[in-house]
C-alpha positions in Angstrom: 29.2 170.4 70.2 28.2 170.6 66.5 28.7 167.6 64.3 31.3 169.5 62.3 33.3 170.1 65.5 33.1 166.4 66.4 34.3 165.4 62.9 37.2 167.8 63.2 38.1 166.3 66.6 37.9 162.8 65.2 40.1 163.7 62.3 42.7 165.4 64.5 42.7 162.4 66.9 43.1 160.0 64.0 45.8 162.1 62.6 47.6 162.2 65.9 47.3 158.4 66.3 48.6 158.0 62.7 51.6 160.2 63.4 52.3 158.6 66.7 52.2 155.1 65.1 54.6 156.2 62.4 57.0 157.6 64.9 56.9 154.6 67.2 57.2 152.2 64.2 60.1 154.1 62.8 61.8 154.1 66.2 61.3 150.4 66.6 62.6 149.7 63.1 65.7 151.7 63.6 66.4 150.2 67.0 66.1 146.7 65.5 68.6 147.6 62.7 71.0 149.0 65.3 70.6 146.0 67.5 71.3 143.5 64.7 74.4 145.5 63.8 75.5 145.6 67.4 74.9 141.8 67.7 77.0 141.2 64.5 79.8 143.3 66.0 79.6 141.4 69.3 79.6 138.0 67.5 82.6 139.0 65.4 84.6 139.5 68.6 84.3 135.8 69.4 86.5 133.0 68.1 83.8 131.2 66.1 82.4 133.6 63.5 82.8 136.9 61.8 79.4 138.5 61.0 79.3 141.4 58.5 76.2 143.5 57.9 76.3 144.1 54.1 73.3 146.5 54.0 70.3 147.7 55.9 67.1 149.2 54.5 64.1 150.7 56.4 61.0 151.5 54.5 58.2 152.4 56.8 57.5 149.3 58.9 59.5 147.1 56.5 63.1 146.1 57.3 65.6 144.3 55.0 69.1 143.4 55.9 71.8 141.4 54.2 74.3 139.5 56.4 77.4 137.5 55.6 78.6 135.0 58.2 82.2 133.9 58.0 82.9 130.7 60.0 86.2 130.7 61.9 87.9 127.3 62.1 91.0 127.0 64.3 91.5 130.7 64.3 91.3 131.0 60.5 88.3 132.6 58.7 86.8 130.4 55.9 86.8 132.3 52.7 83.2 131.7 51.6 80.6 133.1 53.9 77.0 132.1 54.6 74.7 134.7 53.2 71.5 135.4 55.1 68.6 137.8 54.4 66.9 139.2 57.4 63.3 140.5 56.7 61.1 142.0 59.4 57.8 143.9 59.7 57.1 146.2 62.7 53.6 146.0 64.1 51.2 148.7 65.3 52.9 151.3 67.5 56.1 149.2 67.5 54.6 146.8 70.1 55.9 143.8 68.1 58.2 142.8 65.3 57.6 139.7 63.1 60.7 138.6 61.2 62.3 135.8 59.3 65.7 134.7 58.2 66.3 133.3 54.7 69.5 131.4 53.7 70.8 132.3 50.3 71.2 128.9 48.5 72.7 130.2 45.3 76.0 131.6 46.6 78.6 131.2 49.3 79.2 128.3 51.6 75.6 127.2 51.6 75.6 126.7 47.8 78.7 124.5 48.0 77.0 122.5 50.8 73.6 122.2 49.1 75.3 120.6 46.1 76.1 117.6 48.3 72.6 117.0 49.8 69.3 115.7 48.4 67.3 118.5 49.9 67.7 121.7 52.0 64.8 123.6 53.4 64.8 126.0 56.3 62.1 127.9 58.1 63.2 130.5 60.7 60.6 132.9 62.1 60.5 135.1 65.2 58.3 137.6 67.0 60.0 140.3 69.0 58.3 142.5 71.6 60.5 145.5 72.2 58.6 146.8 75.2 59.3 143.6 77.2 62.5 142.7 75.4 61.1 139.2 74.8 61.3 137.0 71.8 59.5 133.9 70.4 61.6 132.1 67.8 60.9 129.0 65.9 63.0 127.3 63.2 63.1 124.1 61.3 65.8 122.7 59.0 65.5 119.7 56.7 68.8 118.6 55.1 68.0 115.1 53.8 70.9 112.8 52.8 74.5 113.9 52.4 76.3 111.8 49.9 80.1 111.6 50.4 82.8 111.2 47.8 83.5 107.6 48.9 79.9 106.4 48.9 79.5 107.2 52.6 76.1 108.6 53.5 74.8 110.8 56.3 71.0 111.1 56.9 69.9 113.8 59.3 66.3 114.0 60.5 64.4 117.3 60.8 66.1 119.7 63.1 63.9 122.1 65.1 64.4 124.9 67.6 62.1 127.0 69.7 63.1 129.8 71.9 60.9 132.1 74.1 61.5 134.7 76.8 64.2 137.3 77.5 67.9 137.2 77.9 67.5 136.8 81.7 64.6 134.4 81.6 64.2 132.0 78.7 63.2 128.5 77.6 64.8 126.8 74.6 64.0 123.4 73.0 66.2 121.8 70.3 65.4 118.5 68.6 67.0 116.3 65.9 64.7 113.6 64.6 67.4 111.0 64.1 70.9 110.6 62.6 72.3 107.8 60.5 75.9 107.6 59.3 77.3 104.8 57.0 80.9 105.2 56.2 83.0 103.4 53.5 84.6 101.1 56.1 81.3 99.4 56.8 80.8 101.3 60.1 77.3 102.4 60.9 76.1 105.0 63.5 72.4 105.2 64.1 70.9 107.5 66.7 67.2 108.1 67.5 65.6 111.4 68.5 67.7 113.9 70.4 66.0 116.5 72.6 67.8 119.4 74.4 65.7 121.5 76.8 67.3 124.5 78.4 65.7 126.8 81.0 67.5 130.0 82.0 66.6 132.3 84.9 68.6 134.8 86.9 69.3 132.3 89.6 69.4 128.9 87.9 70.3 127.3 84.5 69.0 123.8 83.7 70.0 121.6 80.7 68.1 118.4 80.0 69.5 116.2 77.2 67.7 113.0 76.1 68.6 110.5 73.4 65.9 107.9 72.8 68.2 105.1 71.5 71.3 104.5 69.4 73.7 101.9 68.0 77.2 101.7 66.7 78.1 98.8 64.4 81.4 97.9 62.9 83.0 94.7 61.6 84.4 93.9 65.1 81.2 94.2 67.1 78.3 96.4 68.2 77.1 98.8 70.8 73.4 99.4 71.5 71.9 101.8 74.1 68.6 103.5 74.9 67.1 106.1 77.2 70.0 108.4 77.8 69.0 111.2 80.0 71.5 113.9 81.1 70.0 116.5 83.5 72.4 119.3 84.7 71.3 122.2 86.9 73.6 125.1 87.6 73.0 127.6 90.4 74.1 131.1 89.3 75.7 133.6 91.6 79.1 134.7 92.8 79.9 131.0 93.2 78.6 128.3 90.9 77.1 125.0 92.0 76.3 122.2 89.5 74.0 119.3 90.1 74.2 116.2 87.9 71.6 113.5 87.3 72.7 111.4 84.3 71.3 108.0 83.5 71.5 105.4 80.7 68.5 103.0 80.6 70.3 100.2 78.9 73.7 99.3 77.3 74.5 96.2 75.3 78.0 95.5 74.0 79.0 92.6 71.8 82.6 92.2 70.6 85.4 89.7 70.6 86.9 91.2 73.9 83.8 92.3 75.8 80.2 91.3 76.1 77.7 93.3 78.2 73.9 92.6 78.3 71.4 95.2 79.5 73.7 97.3 81.7 72.1 100.3 83.4 74.4 103.2 84.4 74.0 106.5 86.1 75.8 109.3 87.9 74.5 111.8 90.4 76.3 114.5 92.4 76.8 118.1 93.3 79.9 120.1 92.3 80.4 123.4 94.0 83.0 126.0 95.0 83.8 127.6 91.6 84.1 131.4 91.1 81.5 132.2 88.4 83.4 135.0 86.9 86.6 132.9 86.6 84.7 130.2 84.9 83.3 132.6 82.4 86.7 134.1 81.8 88.2 130.7 81.3 85.5 129.8 78.7 86.2 133.0 76.8 90.0 132.4 76.8 89.6 128.8 75.5 87.1 129.9 72.8 89.5 132.6 71.6 92.5 130.1 71.6 94.4 132.0 74.2 95.5 128.7 75.7 98.5 129.9 77.8 96.3 132.4 79.6 93.6 129.7 79.9 96.0 127.2 81.5 97.2 129.8 84.0 93.6 130.7 84.9 92.7 127.0 85.2 95.5 126.5 87.7 94.0 129.4 89.7 90.5 127.9 89.6 91.9 124.6 90.7 93.8 126.3 93.4 90.6 127.8 94.8 89.4 124.3 95.6 86.1 122.6 95.1 83.7 120.0 96.6 82.0 117.1 94.8 79.4 115.8 97.1 76.5 113.3 97.0 78.3 111.2 94.4 76.3 108.2 93.3 77.8 106.4 90.3 76.3 103.0 89.6 76.4 100.2 87.0 73.5 97.8 87.6 73.8 96.9 91.3 77.5 98.0 91.7 78.0 101.5 92.9 80.4 104.2 94.2 79.0 106.7 96.7 80.5 109.5 98.7 82.4 112.7 98.2 85.6 114.4 97.1 87.1 117.7 98.4 90.0 119.6 97.0 91.3 122.2 99.5 92.9 125.5 98.5 96.5 125.4 97.1 98.7 127.6 95.0 99.6 125.8 91.7 100.9 128.9 89.9 104.3 128.3 88.2 104.6 124.7 89.3 105.7 122.0 86.7 103.2 119.4 85.9 104.7 116.7 88.1 104.6 119.0 91.2 101.0 120.0 90.4 100.0 116.4 90.4 101.7 115.8 93.7 100.1 119.0 95.2 96.7 118.0 94.0 97.1 114.5 95.6 98.1 116.2 98.9 95.2 118.7 98.8 92.6 116.1 98.0 90.4 114.2 100.5 88.1 111.3 99.4 85.5 109.4 101.3 83.9 106.7 99.1 81.7 103.6 99.7 82.3 101.0 97.0 79.9 98.2 96.3 80.7 95.5 93.7 78.6 92.5 92.7 80.2 89.1 92.3 79.8 89.5 88.5 81.9 92.6 88.5 84.5 91.0 90.7 84.8 88.1 88.3 84.7 90.2 85.1 87.4 92.6 86.5 89.6 89.7 87.6 90.0 90.9 91.2 91.9 88.1 93.0 90.6 86.6 96.3 93.6 88.1 98.2 92.2 91.6 97.5 88.6 90.8 98.3 89.6 89.1 101.6 91.9 91.9 102.8 90.2 95.0 101.5 86.5 94.1 101.3 83.6 92.7 103.3 80.7 90.6 102.0 77.0 91.0 102.7 74.2 88.5 102.7 73.7 89.0 99.0 77.4 88.1 98.3 78.1 91.7 97.3 81.5 93.1 98.2 82.0 96.4 100.1 84.9 98.6 100.8 85.4 102.1 102.2 88.1 104.1 100.4 89.6 107.0 102.4 92.2 109.4 101.0 93.5 112.1 103.3 96.8 113.9 103.6 98.2 111.9 100.7 97.4 108.6 102.4 95.0 105.9 101.0 93.2 103.3 103.0 90.6 100.6 102.0 88.5 99.3 104.9 91.2 100.7 107.2 94.1 98.9 105.4 96.9 101.2 104.2 97.5 101.2 100.4 100.5 103.5 100.4 
């Protein structure tokens, strides 16, 4: 082939690649604009926000959108919106989109809020991959100190969030680097670093919340705690099962009526037997303030029954272990008093209770109760087996009805 023919072929190929790139970029840009508009419409159907797309512009691989977010509080839309500019750039052949969100600080609700803080800086960036429907998002927000009208102050540490994955399979991490609140009554609330990790797959959702430490101080006393860890895992399917593993490393309370030193607490267990679709419908009804319908559906969910097994609730060396089962019942149309009676009749409980001498003394449990309803082990800890079945209650075989 002559050199001129090769040159022509290269030019044609390059031209074809250029045209293909432009077509794919334009397609990706228009799809992103349509998706944002669809997302705004879907969000507006919720009970928390009304999102309006004020304008969208596509210029080659550049995208600009103006959004107004109206916060809904108790069913009423707040008049001043939060204005956000969405800017994005589509990569080669539409394989990726790099975007950012910028908060308008000179107008709307944000302008009113910013006037009350010492600083306000946000950084929200994302990379979207249309071919795999995946996203990598990172955001940071620094607010500084909020000064109240009555000399109360709120100091919020840096907030950060990172999200990666798809709708079906994603990982999210959210952190707040401390929170301090001092109100005009002399109360102080101080919290250390908060971390929320969430992993979502088609079969399982896990939520891990940790709080390093905290304290609540008021003129009447103080509460100090550290190492709070709340791990919740939910199996997703036609029926939902929730596993709990919650612990508090240490709790100290000092007040005129109560003193606790270095108390450790925890709760473990598995809750199962709930219809996943009904739980979702119930959440949507509550969020949209359709409370009458939510109450009726809750009665139906309760009527389906549930099982709370592998319960392990402990405070230091005292504990309650066992399980609770609520069998199926129909609570529809019953007044509250009859619902309570029906639940008691449908519930069966099997619990092993262990109480240390310190708890017995602090709770003021009289010897008559410990002698009749409890046994003592070699460590002087008290034990009792609580059984509830068919509306009847026993403790170590002694009827309590």
